[in-house]
Each structure stands twice: as structure tokens, then as C-alpha cells.
C-alpha positions in Angstrom: -16.1 -18.0 48.5 -15.2 -15.4 50.6 -11.2 -15.7 49.5 -12.8 -15.3 45.8 -14.6 -12.2 46.3 -11.9 -10.5 48.3 -9.6 -11.4 45.6 -11.7 -10.1 42.6 -12.7 -6.7 44.6 -8.5 -6.3 45.1 -8.1 -7.0 41.1 -10.7 -4.4 40.7 -9.3 -2.0 43.0 -6.1 -2.5 41.6 -7.4 -2.0 38.0 -9.5 1.5 38.9 -6.1 2.8 40.6 -4.2 2.1 37.3 -6.8 4.1 35.5 -6.8 6.9 37.6 -2.5 7.1 37.7 -2.9 6.8 33.7 -5.5 9.9 33.8 -2.8 11.7 36.5 0.1 10.6 33.8 -1.7 12.7 31.2 -2.2 15.6 33.2 1.4 15.8 34.1 2.5 15.2 31.0 0.0 17.9 29.6 1.2 20.3 32.6 5.0 19.5 31.9 4.2 20.4 28.1 2.6 24.0 29.1 5.5 24.4 31.2 8.1 23.8 28.6 6.1 26.3 26.6 6.3 28.7 29.2 9.8 27.8 30.0 9.1 27.6 33.8 11.6 25.7 35.3 9.8 25.1 38.4 7.0 23.7 37.1 8.8 21.6 34.8 11.0 19.9 37.6 7.6 19.6 39.6 5.9 17.8 36.6 9.1 15.8 36.0 9.0 14.5 39.8 5.2 13.5 39.8 5.8 11.5 36.5 8.4 9.7 38.3 6.5 9.1 40.8 3.5 8.1 38.7 6.1 5.7 36.9 7.2 4.0 40.0 3.5 3.3 41.1 2.6 1.9 37.8 5.6 -0.4 37.7 4.4 -1.5 41.2 1.4 -2.6 39.7 3.0 -4.1 37.1 1.3 -1.9 34.5 3.9 -1.8 32.4 4.2 -5.2 30.7 
């Protein structure tokens, strides 16, 4: 029974983490768009780097199915 509770908690935590990552993904996409409009190369690179990190984390969670 304890193992089932642990598994359910782990799944809930992973779902919550995925949700947070997707919110962060939306934010970084908006930041990238703003940087592109302003032609701010430094901010574009920063957003692209973070987007790649987020993508890797989501792939680690098998969120892209």
C-alpha cells in the first residue's frame, strides 16, 4: 500500500513539474518574440538557450509523445 502511495505521489509531482515547465516554455517563447521584435540578440540567445533546456527536461519526462 505504501508503494502505491509513493507511486501516485511521484506521478502527481511529475505532472505538476510538467505543467510548470510548459508555463515556463510559454513565457520564454513570449520573451523570445519580444527580443526578436526589439532585435536584441543577447536576449534572443538567452531565450533560445533556456528553451533548449526546457525541451530537454520535457523530453526527460516523456512529455512529447
